[in-house]
C-alpha positions in Angstrom: -6.0 5.3 -18.0 -8.3 5.9 -15.1 -9.6 4.0 -12.1 -12.7 4.6 -10.0 -14.5 7.9 -9.6 -13.4 10.6 -7.2 -15.7 12.1 -4.6 -16.6 14.7 -7.1 -17.7 12.0 -9.6 -14.8 12.6 -11.9 -12.5 9.7 -13.1 -9.3 9.3 -11.2 -6.4 9.3 -13.7 -3.8 6.7 -12.8 -1.5 7.5 -15.6 -1.2 9.0 -19.1 0.9 7.5 -21.9 2.5 9.9 -24.4 4.1 9.2 -27.8 6.2 12.0 -29.3 6.7 10.3 -32.6 9.7 8.3 -31.4 9.2 7.2 -27.8 6.3 6.2 -25.6 6.5 7.6 -22.0 4.2 7.3 -19.1 3.4 9.4 -16.0 3.5 6.3 -13.9 6.7 4.2 -14.0 4.9 1.0 -12.8 2.5 1.0 -15.7 5.3 1.7 -18.2 7.3 -1.2 -16.7 4.3 -3.6 -16.9 3.6 -2.5 -20.5 7.3 -3.1 -21.4 7.3 -6.5 -19.8 3.9 -7.8 -20.9 2.9 -5.8 -23.9 -0.8 -5.5 -25.0 -2.6 -7.5 -27.6 -4.1 -5.5 -30.5 -7.3 -6.2 -32.3 -5.1 -8.0 -34.9 -3.9 -10.5 -32.3 -0.3 -9.1 -32.3 1.4 -8.1 -29.1 2.6 -4.5 -29.0 5.1 -2.9 -26.7 5.9 0.7 -25.9 8.7 0.5 -28.5 6.0 0.0 -31.2 4.7 3.6 -30.6 1.2 4.4 -31.9 0.1 0.7 -32.5 0.8 0.1 -28.8 -1.3 3.1 -27.7 -4.1 1.9 -30.0 -4.0 -1.5 -28.4 -4.2 -0.3 -24.7 -8.0 -0.1 -24.7 -8.1 -3.9 -25.5 -6.5 -4.8 -22.2 -7.7 -2.0 -20.0 -11.4 -2.0 -20.3 -13.0 -3.1 -17.1 -15.5 -1.3 -14.8 -12.7 0.2 -12.6 -9.8 0.6 -15.1 -10.2 2.0 -18.6 -7.8 3.1 -21.3 -9.2 5.6 -23.7 -8.4 5.8 -27.4 -5.3 7.8 -28.3 -5.8 11.6 -28.7 -3.6 13.3 -31.2 -2.5 16.8 -30.2 
């Protein structure tokens, strides 16, 4: 997820969620706590939590998609 732009015009990355096939982690504990407490609603109307793995990551862009905070689609490495 990223917020506003830096002085160089690049997005400021607030956090990155990772899924290793078993566990979702995040580079920012606050965002991970919020996701664990609130979950995110997927396109199917279901609420997903970090424990749900990839479906949770796919749902993040549904909740974080404003002009100042955006979640990108998952990237598989």
